[in-house]
mmJSON file of the N, C-alpha and C atoms, coordinates in Angstrom:
{"data_MODEL":{"atom_site":{
"group_PDB":["ATOM","ATOM","ATOM","ATOM","ATOM","ATOM","ATOM","ATOM","ATOM","ATOM","ATOM","ATOM","ATOM","ATOM","ATOM","ATOM","ATOM","ATOM","ATOM","ATOM","ATOM","ATOM","ATOM","ATOM","ATOM","ATOM","ATOM","ATOM","ATOM","ATOM","ATOM","ATOM","ATOM","ATOM","ATOM","ATOM","ATOM","ATOM","ATOM","ATOM","ATOM","ATOM","ATOM","ATOM","ATOM","ATOM","ATOM","ATOM","ATOM","ATOM","ATOM","ATOM","ATOM","ATOM","ATOM","ATOM","ATOM","ATOM","ATOM","ATOM","ATOM","ATOM","ATOM","ATOM","ATOM","ATOM","ATOM","ATOM","ATOM","ATOM","ATOM","ATOM","ATOM","ATOM","ATOM","ATOM","ATOM","ATOM","ATOM","ATOM","ATOM","ATOM","ATOM","ATOM","ATOM","ATOM","ATOM","ATOM","ATOM","ATOM","ATOM","ATOM","ATOM","ATOM","ATOM","ATOM","ATOM","ATOM","ATOM","ATOM","ATOM","ATOM","ATOM","ATOM","ATOM","ATOM","ATOM","ATOM","ATOM","ATOM","ATOM","ATOM","ATOM","ATOM","ATOM","ATOM","ATOM","ATOM","ATOM","ATOM","ATOM","ATOM","ATOM","ATOM","ATOM","ATOM","ATOM","ATOM","ATOM","ATOM","ATOM","ATOM","ATOM","ATOM","ATOM","ATOM","ATOM","ATOM","ATOM","ATOM","ATOM","ATOM","ATOM","ATOM","ATOM","ATOM","ATOM","ATOM","ATOM","ATOM","ATOM","ATOM","ATOM","ATOM","ATOM","ATOM","ATOM","ATOM","ATOM","ATOM","ATOM","ATOM","ATOM","ATOM","ATOM","ATOM","ATOM","ATOM","ATOM","ATOM","ATOM","ATOM","ATOM","ATOM","ATOM","ATOM","ATOM","ATOM","ATOM","ATOM","ATOM","ATOM","ATOM","ATOM","ATOM","ATOM","ATOM","ATOM","ATOM","ATOM","ATOM","ATOM","ATOM","ATOM","ATOM","ATOM","ATOM","ATOM","ATOM","ATOM","ATOM","ATOM","ATOM","ATOM","ATOM","ATOM","ATOM","ATOM","ATOM","ATOM","ATOM","ATOM","ATOM"],
"id":[1,2,3,4,5,6,7,8,9,10,11,12,13,14,15,16,17,18,19,20,21,22,23,24,25,26,27,28,29,30,31,32,33,34,35,36,37,38,39,40,41,42,43,44,45,46,47,48,49,50,51,52,53,54,55,56,57,58,59,60,61,62,63,64,65,66,67,68,69,70,71,72,73,74,75,76,77,78,79,80,81,82,83,84,85,86,87,88,89,90,91,92,93,94,95,96,97,98,99,100,101,102,103,104,105,106,107,108,109,110,111,112,113,114,115,116,117,118,119,120,121,122,123,124,125,126,127,128,129,130,131,132,133,134,135,136,137,138,139,140,141,142,143,144,145,146,147,148,149,150,151,152,153,154,155,156,157,158,159,160,161,162,163,164,165,166,167,168,169,170,171,172,173,174,175,176,177,178,179,180,181,182,183,184,185,186,187,188,189,190,191,192,193,194,195,196,197,198,199,200,201,202,203,204,205,206,207,208,209,210,211,212,213],
"type_symbol":["N","C","C","N","C","C","N","C","C","N","C","C","N","C","C","N","C","C","N","C","C","N","C","C","N","C","C","N","C","C","N","C","C","N","C","C","N","C","C","N","C","C","N","C","C","N","C","C","N","C","C","N","C","C","N","C","C","N","C","C","N","C","C","N","C","C","N","C","C","N","C","C","N","C","C","N","C","C","N","C","C","N","C","C","N","C","C","N","C","C","N","C","C","N","C","C","N","C","C","N","C","C","N","C","C","N","C","C","N","C","C","N","C","C","N","C","C","N","C","C","N","C","C","N","C","C","N","C","C","N","C","C","N","C","C","N","C","C","N","C","C","N","C","C","N","C","C","N","C","C","N","C","C","N","C","C","N","C","C","N","C","C","N","C","C","N","C","C","N","C","C","N","C","C","N","C","C","N","C","C","N","C","C","N","C","C","N","C","C","N","C","C","N","C","C","N","C","C","N","C","C","N","C","C","N","C","C","N","C","C","N","C","C"],
"label_atom_id":["N","CA","C","N","CA","C","N","CA","C","N","CA","C","N","CA","C","N","CA","C","N","CA","C","N","CA","C","N","CA","C","N","CA","C","N","CA","C","N","CA","C","N","CA","C","N","CA","C","N","CA","C","N","CA","C","N","CA","C","N","CA","C","N","CA","C","N","CA","C","N","CA","C","N","CA","C","N","CA","C","N","CA","C","N","CA","C","N","CA","C","N","CA","C","N","CA","C","N","CA","C","N","CA","C","N","CA","C","N","CA","C","N","CA","C","N","CA","C","N","CA","C","N","CA","C","N","CA","C","N","CA","C","N","CA","C","N","CA","C","N","CA","C","N","CA","C","N","CA","C","N","CA","C","N","CA","C","N","CA","C","N","CA","C","N","CA","C","N","CA","C","N","CA","C","N","CA","C","N","CA","C","N","CA","C","N","CA","C","N","CA","C","N","CA","C","N","CA","C","N","CA","C","N","CA","C","N","CA","C","N","CA","C","N","CA","C","N","CA","C","N","CA","C","N","CA","C","N","CA","C","N","CA","C","N","CA","C","N","CA","C","N","CA","C","N","CA","C"],
"label_alt_id":[null,null,null,null,null,null,null,null,null,null,null,null,null,null,null,null,null,null,null,null,null,null,null,null,null,null,null,null,null,null,null,null,null,null,null,null,null,null,null,null,null,null,null,null,null,null,null,null,null,null,null,null,null,null,null,null,null,null,null,null,null,null,null,null,null,null,null,null,null,null,null,null,null,null,null,null,null,null,null,null,null,null,null,null,null,null,null,null,null,null,null,null,null,null,null,null,null,null,null,null,null,null,null,null,null,null,null,null,null,null,null,null,null,null,null,null,null,null,null,null,null,null,null,null,null,null,null,null,null,null,null,null,null,null,null,null,null,null,null,null,null,null,null,null,null,null,null,null,null,null,null,null,null,null,null,null,null,null,null,null,null,null,null,null,null,null,null,null,null,null,null,null,null,null,null,null,null,null,null,null,null,null,null,null,null,null,null,null,null,null,null,null,null,null,null,null,null,null,null,null,null,null,null,null,null,null,null,null,null,null,null,null,null],
"label_comp_id":["MET","MET","MET","GLU","GLU","GLU","THR","THR","THR","ALA","ALA","ALA","ARG","ARG","ARG","ALA","ALA","ALA","LEU","LEU","LEU","HIS","HIS","HIS","GLN","GLN","GLN","GLU","GLU","GLU","ILE","ILE","ILE","GLN","GLN","GLN","GLY","GLY","GLY","LEU","LEU","LEU","ALA","ALA","ALA","LYS","LYS","LYS","ASP","ASP","ASP","ALA","ALA","ALA","PRO","PRO","PRO","GLU","GLU","GLU","GLN","GLN","GLN","MET","MET","MET","LEU","LEU","LEU","PRO","PRO","PRO","GLN","GLN","GLN","LEU","LEU","LEU","LYS","LYS","LYS","GLU","GLU","GLU","LEU","LEU","LEU","SER","SER","SER","SER","SER","SER","PRO","PRO","PRO","VAL","VAL","VAL","GLU","GLU","GLU","ASN","ASN","ASN","THR","THR","THR","LEU","LEU","LEU","VAL","VAL","VAL","ILE","ILE","ILE","ALA","ALA","ALA","ASP","ASP","ASP","SER","SER","SER","PRO","PRO","PRO","GLY","GLY","GLY","SER","SER","SER","ALA","ALA","ALA","TRP","TRP","TRP","THR","THR","THR","PHE","PHE","PHE","ASN","ASN","ASN","PRO","PRO","PRO","GLY","GLY","GLY","THR","THR","THR","TRP","TRP","TRP","THR","THR","THR","ARG","ARG","ARG","ALA","ALA","ALA","ALA","ALA","ALA","ALA","ALA","ALA","GLU","GLU","GLU","LEU","LEU","LEU","GLU","GLU","GLU","THR","THR","THR","GLY","GLY","GLY","CYS","CYS","CYS","ALA","ALA","ALA","PRO","PRO","PRO","TYR","TYR","TYR","ARG","ARG","ARG","ALA","ALA","ALA","ARG","ARG","ARG"],
"label_asym_id":["A","A","A","A","A","A","A","A","A","A","A","A","A","A","A","A","A","A","A","A","A","A","A","A","A","A","A","A","A","A","A","A","A","A","A","A","A","A","A","A","A","A","A","A","A","A","A","A","A","A","A","A","A","A","A","A","A","A","A","A","A","A","A","A","A","A","A","A","A","A","A","A","A","A","A","A","A","A","A","A","A","A","A","A","A","A","A","A","A","A","A","A","A","A","A","A","A","A","A","A","A","A","A","A","A","A","A","A","A","A","A","A","A","A","A","A","A","A","A","A","A","A","A","A","A","A","A","A","A","A","A","A","A","A","A","A","A","A","A","A","A","A","A","A","A","A","A","A","A","A","A","A","A","A","A","A","A","A","A","A","A","A","A","A","A","A","A","A","A","A","A","A","A","A","A","A","A","A","A","A","A","A","A","A","A","A","A","A","A","A","A","A","A","A","A","A","A","A","A","A","A","A","A","A","A","A","A","A","A","A","A","A","A"],
"label_entity_id":["1","1","1","1","1","1","1","1","1","1","1","1","1","1","1","1","1","1","1","1","1","1","1","1","1","1","1","1","1","1","1","1","1","1","1","1","1","1","1","1","1","1","1","1","1","1","1","1","1","1","1","1","1","1","1","1","1","1","1","1","1","1","1","1","1","1","1","1","1","1","1","1","1","1","1","1","1","1","1","1","1","1","1","1","1","1","1","1","1","1","1","1","1","1","1","1","1","1","1","1","1","1","1","1","1","1","1","1","1","1","1","1","1","1","1","1","1","1","1","1","1","1","1","1","1","1","1","1","1","1","1","1","1","1","1","1","1","1","1","1","1","1","1","1","1","1","1","1","1","1","1","1","1","1","1","1","1","1","1","1","1","1","1","1","1","1","1","1","1","1","1","1","1","1","1","1","1","1","1","1","1","1","1","1","1","1","1","1","1","1","1","1","1","1","1","1","1","1","1","1","1","1","1","1","1","1","1","1","1","1","1","1","1"],
"label_seq_id":[1,1,1,2,2,2,3,3,3,4,4,4,5,5,5,6,6,6,7,7,7,8,8,8,9,9,9,10,10,10,11,11,11,12,12,12,13,13,13,14,14,14,15,15,15,16,16,16,17,17,17,18,18,18,19,19,19,20,20,20,21,21,21,22,22,22,23,23,23,24,24,24,25,25,25,26,26,26,27,27,27,28,28,28,29,29,29,30,30,30,31,31,31,32,32,32,33,33,33,34,34,34,35,35,35,36,36,36,37,37,37,38,38,38,39,39,39,40,40,40,41,41,41,42,42,42,43,43,43,44,44,44,45,45,45,46,46,46,47,47,47,48,48,48,49,49,49,50,50,50,51,51,51,52,52,52,53,53,53,54,54,54,55,55,55,56,56,56,57,57,57,58,58,58,59,59,59,60,60,60,61,61,61,62,62,62,63,63,63,64,64,64,65,65,65,66,66,66,67,67,67,68,68,68,69,69,69,70,70,70,71,71,71],
"pdbx_PDB_ins_code":[null,null,null,null,null,null,null,null,null,null,null,null,null,null,null,null,null,null,null,null,null,null,null,null,null,null,null,null,null,null,null,null,null,null,null,null,null,null,null,null,null,null,null,null,null,null,null,null,null,null,null,null,null,null,null,null,null,null,null,null,null,null,null,null,null,null,null,null,null,null,null,null,null,null,null,null,null,null,null,null,null,null,null,null,null,null,null,null,null,null,null,null,null,null,null,null,null,null,null,null,null,null,null,null,null,null,null,null,null,null,null,null,null,null,null,null,null,null,null,null,null,null,null,null,null,null,null,null,null,null,null,null,null,null,null,null,null,null,null,null,null,null,null,null,null,null,null,null,null,null,null,null,null,null,null,null,null,null,null,null,null,null,null,null,null,null,null,null,null,null,null,null,null,null,null,null,null,null,null,null,null,null,null,null,null,null,null,null,null,null,null,null,null,null,null,null,null,null,null,null,null,null,null,null,null,null,null,null,null,null,null,null,null],
"Cartn_x":[4.333,2.942,1.743,2.873,2.016,1.395,1.846,0.935,-0.382,-0.314,-1.664,-2.726,-1.827,-2.64,-2.614,-2.669,-2.961,-4.017,-4.005,-5.053,-6.173,-6.003,-7.217,-7.893,-6.983,-7.517,-8.249,-7.668,-8.984,-10.155,-10.001,-11.372,-12.728,-12.066,-13.063,-13.408,-12.389,-13.152,-13.913,-14.372,-15.32,-16.244,-16.05,-17.239,-17.857,-17.654,-18.098,-19.178,-18.689,-19.262,-20.768,-20.349,-21.083,-22.988,-23.355,-24.781,-24.44,-25.562,-24.951,-25.365,-26.527,-26.266,-24.661,-23.914,-22.297,-21.527,-21.707,-20.419,-20.2,-21.169,-20.371,-19.481,-19.246,-18.843,-16.942,-16.999,-15.924,-14.85,-16.25,-15.563,-15.078,-15.964,-15.01,-13.711,-13.955,-12.772,-11.947,-11.754,-10.486,-9.856,-11.155,-10.814,-8.579,-8.075,-6.975,-5.854,-6.143,-6.143,-5.39,-6.648,-6.281,-6.528,-6.271,-5.779,-4.399,-3.4,-2.225,-1.726,-2.4,-2.507,-2.971,-3.646,-3.287,-2.766,-1.883,-0.366,0.542,0.674,1.88,2.036,0.671,0.607,1.265,0.008,1.2,0.329,2.433,2.841,1.869,1.605,0.839,-0.529,-1.705,-2.638,-3.635,-4.622,-5.986,-6.084,-6.064,-6.563,-7.576,-8.368,-8.949,-9.19,-9.614,-9.704,-11.002,-11.371,-12.572,-12.041,-11.335,-11.192,-12.14,-12.926,-14.415,-15.82,-15.355,-16.257,-15.71,-14.393,-13.651,-13.836,-13.879,-13.902,-15.526,-16.709,-17.881,-17.851,-17.504,-17.828,-17.295,-16.596,-15.327,-15.969,-17.571,-17.509,-19.066,-19.735,-20.906,-20.813,-19.425,-19.04,-18.896,-18.551,-17.559,-19.308,-20.01,-21.081,-22.158,-22.652,-22.913,-22.185,-21.011,-20.527,-20.381,-20.403,-20.372,-21.246,-22.626,-23.077,-21.601,-20.937,-21.326,-19.019,-19.395,-17.482,-17.667,-16.783,-15.791,-16.516,-16.431,-16.616,-15.098],
"Cartn_y":[-25.03,-24.102,-23.49,-23.764,-22.424,-23.477,-24.82,-26.149,-26.175,-26.325,-26.283,-25.14,-23.591,-22.252,-22.068,-22.766,-23.066,-23.691,-25.057,-26.237,-25.518,-25.13,-24.144,-22.954,-22.414,-21.152,-21.785,-23.109,-23.788,-24.708,-24.766,-24.968,-24.269,-23.071,-21.988,-21.421,-21.598,-21.407,-22.303,-23.1,-23.77,-23.548,-23.508,-23.357,-21.954,-20.484,-19.696,-20.457,-20.802,-21.354,-22.74,-23.751,-24.803,-24.016,-25.406,-25.166,-24.606,-24.512,-23.99,-25.401,-27.013,-28.143,-28.52,-28.215,-29.041,-27.85,-27.046,-26.195,-26.731,-27.017,-28.138,-29.218,-30.019,-30.52,-30.473,-29.03,-28.522,-27.623,-27.347,-26.819,-27.986,-29.334,-30.917,-30.642,-30.758,-30.658,-30.73,-29.37,-28.226,-28.702,-28.271,-29.13,-29.503,-30.71,-31.155,-29.659,-29.187,-27.664,-27.245,-26.401,-24.892,-25.489,-26.643,-26.78,-26.859,-27.345,-26.969,-25.625,-24.961,-23.418,-22.299,-22.949,-23.04,-22.993,-24.072,-24.356,-23.19,-23.542,-23.032,-21.925,-20.825,-19.287,-18.985,-20.267,-20.605,-21.896,-22.116,-24.042,-23.742,-25.461,-25.14,-25.295,-24.113,-24.184,-25.745,-25.442,-26.484,-26.795,-28.179,-28.831,-29.492,-30.175,-31.085,-32.052,-33.199,-33.599,-35.071,-35.089,-36.619,-37.185,-38.754,-39.066,-39.167,-40.421,-40.739,-39.088,-38.334,-37.22,-37.083,-36.32,-36.132,-37.031,-38.545,-39.706,-39.806,-38.944,-39.056,-37.881,-37.143,-35.366,-35.668,-36.045,-36.733,-37.761,-38.781,-39.552,-38.938,-37.922,-37.112,-36.346,-35.356,-34.848,-35.239,-36.548,-37.416,-37.975,-38.279,-38.922,-37.387,-36.323,-35.326,-34.39,-34.891,-34.192,-35.13,-36.274,-36.978,-37.398,-36.7,-36.698,-34.883,-35.376,-33.614,-34.23,-35.192,-35.504,-36.312,-35.805,-35.188,-37.259,-37.267,-38.099,-38.549],
"Cartn_z":[-8.092,-7.622,-9.197,-10.234,-11.0,-12.284,-12.101,-12.407,-11.828,-10.263,-9.628,-9.801,-10.216,-10.445,-11.372,-12.169,-14.07,-14.167,-12.911,-13.028,-12.46,-11.232,-10.063,-11.419,-11.803,-12.762,-13.903,-14.354,-15.454,-15.67,-14.427,-13.511,-13.325,-13.242,-12.457,-13.51,-14.658,-16.357,-16.431,-16.202,-16.476,-15.458,-14.645,-13.621,-13.804,-14.461,-15.175,-15.9,-17.084,-18.448,-17.557,-16.767,-16.906,-15.737,-16.525,-15.601,-14.151,-13.394,-11.774,-11.358,-11.879,-10.578,-10.939,-11.818,-12.409,-11.06,-10.106,-9.482,-8.387,-8.012,-6.315,-6.969,-8.619,-8.322,-9.2,-9.215,-9.857,-8.964,-7.588,-6.482,-5.815,-6.073,-5.24,-5.693,-7.135,-8.171,-7.837,-7.939,-7.919,-6.139,-4.864,-3.549,-3.116,-3.686,-3.489,-4.191,-5.552,-6.051,-5.027,-4.557,-3.994,-2.56,-1.766,-0.809,-1.023,-1.778,-2.439,-2.423,-2.942,-3.184,-1.68,-0.707,-0.217,1.408,0.656,1.612,0.968,0.248,-0.24,0.566,0.238,0.538,2.458,2.896,4.433,4.611,4.768,5.699,6.817,7.099,8.948,8.082,7.357,6.788,7.238,7.997,8.349,6.247,6.43,4.86,5.461,4.323,4.488,3.079,3.013,1.124,2.008,1.428,1.683,-0.179,-0.245,-1.461,-1.913,-1.31,-1.292,-2.335,-1.483,-1.938,-3.547,-3.182,-4.685,-5.719,-5.249,-6.747,-7.33,-5.964,-6.357,-7.393,-7.154,-8.048,-9.433,-9.381,-10.697,-11.058,-11.306,-11.079,-11.915,-11.371,-11.902,-12.85,-12.915,-13.885,-15.644,-14.953,-16.253,-17.335,-16.284,-17.119,-17.387,-16.612,-16.735,-18.714,-18.86,-19.718,-21.055,-20.414,-21.284,-22.911,-22.922,-24.23,-25.225,-24.623,-24.976,-25.725,-25.874,-26.112,-26.699,-27.293,-29.542,-29.334,-30.111,-31.295,-32.19],
"occupancy":[1.0,1.0,1.0,1.0,1.0,1.0,1.0,1.0,1.0,1.0,1.0,1.0,1.0,1.0,1.0,1.0,1.0,1.0,1.0,1.0,1.0,1.0,1.0,1.0,1.0,1.0,1.0,1.0,1.0,1.0,1.0,1.0,1.0,1.0,1.0,1.0,1.0,1.0,1.0,1.0,1.0,1.0,1.0,1.0,1.0,1.0,1.0,1.0,1.0,1.0,1.0,1.0,1.0,1.0,1.0,1.0,1.0,1.0,1.0,1.0,1.0,1.0,1.0,1.0,1.0,1.0,1.0,1.0,1.0,1.0,1.0,1.0,1.0,1.0,1.0,1.0,1.0,1.0,1.0,1.0,1.0,1.0,1.0,1.0,1.0,1.0,1.0,1.0,1.0,1.0,1.0,1.0,1.0,1.0,1.0,1.0,1.0,1.0,1.0,1.0,1.0,1.0,1.0,1.0,1.0,1.0,1.0,1.0,1.0,1.0,1.0,1.0,1.0,1.0,1.0,1.0,1.0,1.0,1.0,1.0,1.0,1.0,1.0,1.0,1.0,1.0,1.0,1.0,1.0,1.0,1.0,1.0,1.0,1.0,1.0,1.0,1.0,1.0,1.0,1.0,1.0,1.0,1.0,1.0,1.0,1.0,1.0,1.0,1.0,1.0,1.0,1.0,1.0,1.0,1.0,1.0,1.0,1.0,1.0,1.0,1.0,1.0,1.0,1.0,1.0,1.0,1.0,1.0,1.0,1.0,1.0,1.0,1.0,1.0,1.0,1.0,1.0,1.0,1.0,1.0,1.0,1.0,1.0,1.0,1.0,1.0,1.0,1.0,1.0,1.0,1.0,1.0,1.0,1.0,1.0,1.0,1.0,1.0,1.0,1.0,1.0,1.0,1.0,1.0,1.0,1.0,1.0,1.0,1.0,1.0,1.0,1.0,1.0],
"B_iso_or_equiv":[0.0,0.0,0.0,0.0,0.0,0.0,0.0,0.0,0.0,0.0,0.0,0.0,0.0,0.0,0.0,0.0,0.0,0.0,0.0,0.0,0.0,0.0,0.0,0.0,0.0,0.0,0.0,0.0,0.0,0.0,0.0,0.0,0.0,0.0,0.0,0.0,0.0,0.0,0.0,0.0,0.0,0.0,0.0,0.0,0.0,0.0,0.0,0.0,0.0,0.0,0.0,0.0,0.0,0.0,0.0,0.0,0.0,0.0,0.0,0.0,0.0,0.0,0.0,0.0,0.0,0.0,0.0,0.0,0.0,0.0,0.0,0.0,0.0,0.0,0.0,0.0,0.0,0.0,0.0,0.0,0.0,0.0,0.0,0.0,0.0,0.0,0.0,0.0,0.0,0.0,0.0,0.0,0.0,0.0,0.0,0.0,0.0,0.0,0.0,0.0,0.0,0.0,0.0,0.0,0.0,0.0,0.0,0.0,0.0,0.0,0.0,0.0,0.0,0.0,0.0,0.0,0.0,0.0,0.0,0.0,0.0,0.0,0.0,0.0,0.0,0.0,0.0,0.0,0.0,0.0,0.0,0.0,0.0,0.0,0.0,0.0,0.0,0.0,0.0,0.0,0.0,0.0,0.0,0.0,0.0,0.0,0.0,0.0,0.0,0.0,0.0,0.0,0.0,0.0,0.0,0.0,0.0,0.0,0.0,0.0,0.0,0.0,0.0,0.0,0.0,0.0,0.0,0.0,0.0,0.0,0.0,0.0,0.0,0.0,0.0,0.0,0.0,0.0,0.0,0.0,0.0,0.0,0.0,0.0,0.0,0.0,0.0,0.0,0.0,0.0,0.0,0.0,0.0,0.0,0.0,0.0,0.0,0.0,0.0,0.0,0.0,0.0,0.0,0.0,0.0,0.0,0.0,0.0,0.0,0.0,0.0,0.0,0.0],
"pdbx_formal_charge":[null,null,null,null,null,null,null,null,null,null,null,null,null,null,null,null,null,null,null,null,null,null,null,null,null,null,null,null,null,null,null,null,null,null,null,null,null,null,null,null,null,null,null,null,null,null,null,null,null,null,null,null,null,null,null,null,null,null,null,null,null,null,null,null,null,null,null,null,null,null,null,null,null,null,null,null,null,null,null,null,null,null,null,null,null,null,null,null,null,null,null,null,null,null,null,null,null,null,null,null,null,null,null,null,null,null,null,null,null,null,null,null,null,null,null,null,null,null,null,null,null,null,null,null,null,null,null,null,null,null,null,null,null,null,null,null,null,null,null,null,null,null,null,null,null,null,null,null,null,null,null,null,null,null,null,null,null,null,null,null,null,null,null,null,null,null,null,null,null,null,null,null,null,null,null,null,null,null,null,null,null,null,null,null,null,null,null,null,null,null,null,null,null,null,null,null,null,null,null,null,null,null,null,null,null,null,null,null,null,null,null,null,null],
"auth_seq_id":[1,1,1,2,2,2,3,3,3,4,4,4,5,5,5,6,6,6,7,7,7,8,8,8,9,9,9,10,10,10,11,11,11,12,12,12,13,13,13,14,14,14,15,15,15,16,16,16,17,17,17,18,18,18,19,19,19,20,20,20,21,21,21,22,22,22,23,23,23,24,24,24,25,25,25,26,26,26,27,27,27,28,28,28,29,29,29,30,30,30,31,31,31,32,32,32,33,33,33,34,34,34,35,35,35,36,36,36,37,37,37,38,38,38,39,39,39,40,40,40,41,41,41,42,42,42,43,43,43,44,44,44,45,45,45,46,46,46,47,47,47,48,48,48,49,49,49,50,50,50,51,51,51,52,52,52,53,53,53,54,54,54,55,55,55,56,56,56,57,57,57,58,58,58,59,59,59,60,60,60,61,61,61,62,62,62,63,63,63,64,64,64,65,65,65,66,66,66,67,67,67,68,68,68,69,69,69,70,70,70,71,71,71],
"auth_comp_id":["MET","MET","MET","GLU","GLU","GLU","THR","THR","THR","ALA","ALA","ALA","ARG","ARG","ARG","ALA","ALA","ALA","LEU","LEU","LEU","HIS","HIS","HIS","GLN","GLN","GLN","GLU","GLU","GLU","ILE","ILE","ILE","GLN","GLN","GLN","GLY","GLY","GLY","LEU","LEU","LEU","ALA","ALA","ALA","LYS","LYS","LYS","ASP","ASP","ASP","ALA","ALA","ALA","PRO","PRO","PRO","GLU","GLU","GLU","GLN","GLN","GLN","MET","MET","MET","LEU","LEU","LEU","PRO","PRO","PRO","GLN","GLN","GLN","LEU","LEU","LEU","LYS","LYS","LYS","GLU","GLU","GLU","LEU","LEU","LEU","SER","SER","SER","SER","SER","SER","PRO","PRO","PRO","VAL","VAL","VAL","GLU","GLU","GLU","ASN","ASN","ASN","THR","THR","THR","LEU","LEU","LEU","VAL","VAL","VAL","ILE","ILE","ILE","ALA","ALA","ALA","ASP","ASP","ASP","SER","SER","SER","PRO","PRO","PRO","GLY","GLY","GLY","SER","SER","SER","ALA","ALA","ALA","TRP","TRP","TRP","THR","THR","THR","PHE","PHE","PHE","ASN","ASN","ASN","PRO","PRO","PRO","GLY","GLY","GLY","THR","THR","THR","TRP","TRP","TRP","THR","THR","THR","ARG","ARG","ARG","ALA","ALA","ALA","ALA","ALA","ALA","ALA","ALA","ALA","GLU","GLU","GLU","LEU","LEU","LEU","GLU","GLU","GLU","THR","THR","THR","GLY","GLY","GLY","CYS","CYS","CYS","ALA","ALA","ALA","PRO","PRO","PRO","TYR","TYR","TYR","ARG","ARG","ARG","ALA","ALA","ALA","ARG","ARG","ARG"],
"auth_asym_id":["A","A","A","A","A","A","A","A","A","A","A","A","A","A","A","A","A","A","A","A","A","A","A","A","A","A","A","A","A","A","A","A","A","A","A","A","A","A","A","A","A","A","A","A","A","A","A","A","A","A","A","A","A","A","A","A","A","A","A","A","A","A","A","A","A","A","A","A","A","A","A","A","A","A","A","A","A","A","A","A","A","A","A","A","A","A","A","A","A","A","A","A","A","A","A","A","A","A","A","A","A","A","A","A","A","A","A","A","A","A","A","A","A","A","A","A","A","A","A","A","A","A","A","A","A","A","A","A","A","A","A","A","A","A","A","A","A","A","A","A","A","A","A","A","A","A","A","A","A","A","A","A","A","A","A","A","A","A","A","A","A","A","A","A","A","A","A","A","A","A","A","A","A","A","A","A","A","A","A","A","A","A","A","A","A","A","A","A","A","A","A","A","A","A","A","A","A","A","A","A","A","A","A","A","A","A","A","A","A","A","A","A","A"],
"auth_atom_id":["N","CA","C","N","CA","C","N","CA","C","N","CA","C","N","CA","C","N","CA","C","N","CA","C","N","CA","C","N","CA","C","N","CA","C","N","CA","C","N","CA","C","N","CA","C","N","CA","C","N","CA","C","N","CA","C","N","CA","C","N","CA","C","N","CA","C","N","CA","C","N","CA","C","N","CA","C","N","CA","C","N","CA","C","N","CA","C","N","CA","C","N","CA","C","N","CA","C","N","CA","C","N","CA","C","N","CA","C","N","CA","C","N","CA","C","N","CA","C","N","CA","C","N","CA","C","N","CA","C","N","CA","C","N","CA","C","N","CA","C","N","CA","C","N","CA","C","N","CA","C","N","CA","C","N","CA","C","N","CA","C","N","CA","C","N","CA","C","N","CA","C","N","CA","C","N","CA","C","N","CA","C","N","CA","C","N","CA","C","N","CA","C","N","CA","C","N","CA","C","N","CA","C","N","CA","C","N","CA","C","N","CA","C","N","CA","C","N","CA","C","N","CA","C","N","CA","C","N","CA","C","N","CA","C","N","CA","C","N","CA","C","N","CA","C","N","CA","C"],
"pdbx_PDB_model_num":[1,1,1,1,1,1,1,1,1,1,1,1,1,1,1,1,1,1,1,1,1,1,1,1,1,1,1,1,1,1,1,1,1,1,1,1,1,1,1,1,1,1,1,1,1,1,1,1,1,1,1,1,1,1,1,1,1,1,1,1,1,1,1,1,1,1,1,1,1,1,1,1,1,1,1,1,1,1,1,1,1,1,1,1,1,1,1,1,1,1,1,1,1,1,1,1,1,1,1,1,1,1,1,1,1,1,1,1,1,1,1,1,1,1,1,1,1,1,1,1,1,1,1,1,1,1,1,1,1,1,1,1,1,1,1,1,1,1,1,1,1,1,1,1,1,1,1,1,1,1,1,1,1,1,1,1,1,1,1,1,1,1,1,1,1,1,1,1,1,1,1,1,1,1,1,1,1,1,1,1,1,1,1,1,1,1,1,1,1,1,1,1,1,1,1,1,1,1,1,1,1,1,1,1,1,1,1,1,1,1,1,1,1]
}}}
């Protein structure tokens, strides 16, 4: 759970400095981790995960960040 919390906090930290148009993708990227935390805190809680939406969000973030990659 510590790893999930750390990853979730890292993505939230990125979202604070990210352009507004990237916020939906960052939220989607963190959704599986957020679901994991919810389930850990409240076993039996309902959650959803759409792998297609997650994959699109990750691809859009990768494309958007490509110009900033270290060379």
